[in-house]
C-alpha positions as a printed Julia matrix, in Angstrom:
222×3 Matrix{Float64}:
 24.71  47.59  94.0
 24.33  45.6   91.43
 23.17  41.33  92.03
 24.47  38.08  90.31
 20.93  37.67  89.54
 19.07  38.86  86.16
 17.75  41.62  87.69
 16.85  45.26  86.72
 17.78  48.6   88.85
 16.7   52.12  87.46
 19.23  55.2   88.27
 17.6   58.83  88.16
 20.33  60.42  85.4
 20.22  63.23  88.25
 21.96  60.79  90.59
 24.13  60.2   87.88
 24.89  63.66  86.97
 23.83  63.28  83.58
 22.79  66.23  81.9
 19.64  66.38  79.59
 21.21  67.54  76.88
 23.93  65.33  76.43
 23.84  62.11  74.18
 22.78  58.42  76.1
 25.41  56.2   76.1
 25.3   52.46  77.28
 28.09  51.62  79.97
 29.04  48.57  80.61
 30.23  47.65  84.27
 31.99  44.52  84.8
 31.48  42.74  88.38
 33.83  39.65  89.07
 32.96  35.66  88.21
 31.94  36.49  84.4
 28.45  38.62  85.21
 28.26  41.66  82.95
 26.84  44.44  84.12
 25.04  46.88  81.47
 23.53  50.68  81.95
 20.48  50.95  79.41
 18.8   54.49  78.72
 15.19  54.15  79.4
 13.52  55.63  76.59
 10.44  56.6   78.92
 11.98  58.21  81.39
 15.63  60.3   82.26
 16.77  56.89  83.97
 19.39  54.34  83.15
 18.57  50.84  83.26
 20.96  48.5   85.1
 21.06  45.08  84.2
 22.88  42.07  85.41
 23.66  38.67  83.69
 25.38  35.45  84.06
 27.22  34.55  81.59
 27.42  30.84  83.37
 24.13  30.36  82.18
 25.18  30.09  78.66
 27.95  28.13  79.85
 26.01  25.71  81.55
 23.59  25.23  78.68
 26.06  24.45  76.31
 27.45  21.74  78.12
 23.81  20.71  78.88
 23.35  20.14  75.01
 24.0   15.92  74.13
 26.86  16.22  71.56
 24.98  14.56  68.87
 22.88  18.07  68.81
 26.07  20.24  68.98
 27.41  19.56  65.26
 25.45  20.46  62.26
 24.72  17.91  59.15
 27.05  19.04  55.92
 24.38  21.2   53.35
 23.38  19.15  49.93
 23.83  20.57  47.21
 23.97  17.44  44.83
 22.91  14.61  46.2
 24.51  11.07  44.9
 21.82  10.41  42.45
 22.78  13.82  40.93
 26.33  12.92  41.3
 26.1   10.0   39.37
 24.25  11.86  36.51
 27.22  14.22  36.27
 29.82  11.83  36.62
 30.15   8.17  34.54
 32.06   6.25  37.86
 30.77   3.61  39.75
 30.87   1.24  42.3
 33.76   0.43  43.59
 35.3    3.75  41.88
 32.79   6.65  42.63
 34.35   8.53  45.41
 32.31  11.66  46.02
 29.29  11.41  48.46
 27.93  14.64  47.78
 28.47  18.1   46.77
 28.22  21.0   49.47
 29.02  24.16  47.44
 28.86  24.76  43.66
 29.78  27.72  42.18
 29.12  27.43  38.4
 32.34  27.71  36.49
 34.45  28.37  39.24
 34.8   25.54  42.04
 33.35  22.61  43.85
 33.11  21.24  47.2
 32.43  17.8   48.16
 32.67  14.95  50.95
 33.72  11.36  50.52
 32.72   9.21  53.47
 35.35   7.33  54.27
 34.52   4.02  56.38
 35.85   0.57  57.06
 33.64  -0.88  54.6
 35.86   0.78  51.58
 37.0   -1.66  49.25
 40.39  -0.71  49.22
 41.3   -0.77  53.49
 41.35  -4.98  53.45
 44.62  -4.15  51.11
 45.81  -1.13  52.53
 46.3   -1.81  55.2
 44.86  -4.97  57.19
 46.47  -3.53  60.79
 45.58  -0.21  59.77
 43.42   1.25  57.44
 44.42   4.38  56.0
 43.24   5.6   52.48
 45.8    5.07  49.61
 46.95   8.75  48.32
 46.17   7.49  44.71
 42.75   7.31  45.7
 42.54  10.55  47.63
 43.73  12.04  44.3
 41.27  10.16  42.22
 38.54  11.7   44.43
 39.48  15.29  43.85
 39.61  14.8   40.15
 36.23  13.5   40.05
 35.13  16.38  42.13
 37.19  18.69  39.34
 34.52  16.56  37.15
 31.75  18.02  38.41
 33.12  21.2   38.06
 34.19  20.58  34.3
 31.26  18.42  33.24
 28.31  21.02  34.03
 26.96  23.27  31.05
 28.75  26.36  32.17
 31.8   24.84  30.94
 30.65  22.43  28.65
 32.88  19.62  28.9
 31.95  16.18  27.43
 31.16  13.17  29.79
 32.23  10.55  27.29
 35.54  12.5   26.59
 36.22  13.81  29.19
 39.58  12.64  31.43
 42.17  13.46  34.28
 45.42  14.13  32.47
 47.83  14.92  34.94
 49.21  16.9   38.2
 51.66  18.35  39.75
 53.04  19.98  43.48
 51.02  17.01  45.1
 51.5   16.8   48.95
 49.95  14.64  51.15
 50.67  16.44  54.51
 48.35  13.68  57.08
 46.76  10.2   56.82
 42.86   9.36  55.98
 42.05   6.76  58.21
 38.8    4.97  58.06
 35.83   7.02  60.35
 36.87  10.48  58.59
 34.93  12.68  56.45
 37.32  13.79  53.44
 36.11  17.41  52.65
 37.48  18.4   48.51
 37.54  21.59  47.5
 38.5   21.78  43.44
 38.76  25.37  41.84
 39.31  25.69  38.11
 42.67  28.23  37.7
 42.58  28.02  33.85
 40.22  26.85  30.86
 41.66  26.89  26.98
 37.71  25.67  26.09
 39.3   25.76  21.95
 42.15  23.17  23.36
 39.41  21.07  25.94
 42.61  21.54  28.53
 41.82  23.1   32.23
 43.99  23.54  34.99
 42.39  22.83  38.74
 43.56  23.87  42.08
 42.65  20.75  44.58
 42.7   20.78  48.23
 41.45  18.47  50.57
 40.7   18.55  54.83
 39.66  15.97  57.37
 38.18  18.66  60.2
 39.96  21.87  58.83
 43.07  20.18  58.42
 44.58  20.23  55.11
 46.08  17.12  54.37
 46.43  16.69  50.69
 46.72  19.75  47.73
 47.62  19.52  44.24
 47.45  20.83  40.79
 45.08  19.19  38.66
 45.23  19.24  34.46
 41.97  17.64  32.61
 41.15  17.31  29.16
 38.39  16.8   27.04
 39.14  14.81  24.22
 36.34  15.51  21.98
 36.79  19.22  21.96
 37.28  21.06  18.69
């Protein structure tokens, strides 16, 4: 009775021995070749609607979508101009291109587009362009600066410094063409002494490539 096309077949409730006083429950049947069949109650009569759909249509539609349209762009919470208003760094040492998530006083997620035009690649290394680990740490520290130099925390742009790092691990190399996604989370902040402890994690394509615990200090705090 069920076909592989998108058709509707109405069956009376009597033919299914369905009592009028019982609640109407959608019945789902399955057929071969990924075709789904569902029995739906008809509100206007004592009948059930038999609907057949072909899951292959959805799969075919996904395959027909060009690859350049499949992946959405990262959102923009802060663009490069807003980042430059917060961080004192400038070329060639500004290593944050965009903030894609920000929770005031808690955390920030930002990206660094790693390109072959980055000035460190000619020397690291000429035959195998790998982003230096120390620059990955620096980029993550700058994301931490975006968290700490906001009004919610009250750090001083002129006197805020990267003070130390512990438990550093480099999991995978980052190469030209990668997008480094960095999350910095504030773990502890002693405002009186201007000391902040942060957790940092960096990813490429969802895979963890670097992590560590960061110490920040604001020399201007009283």
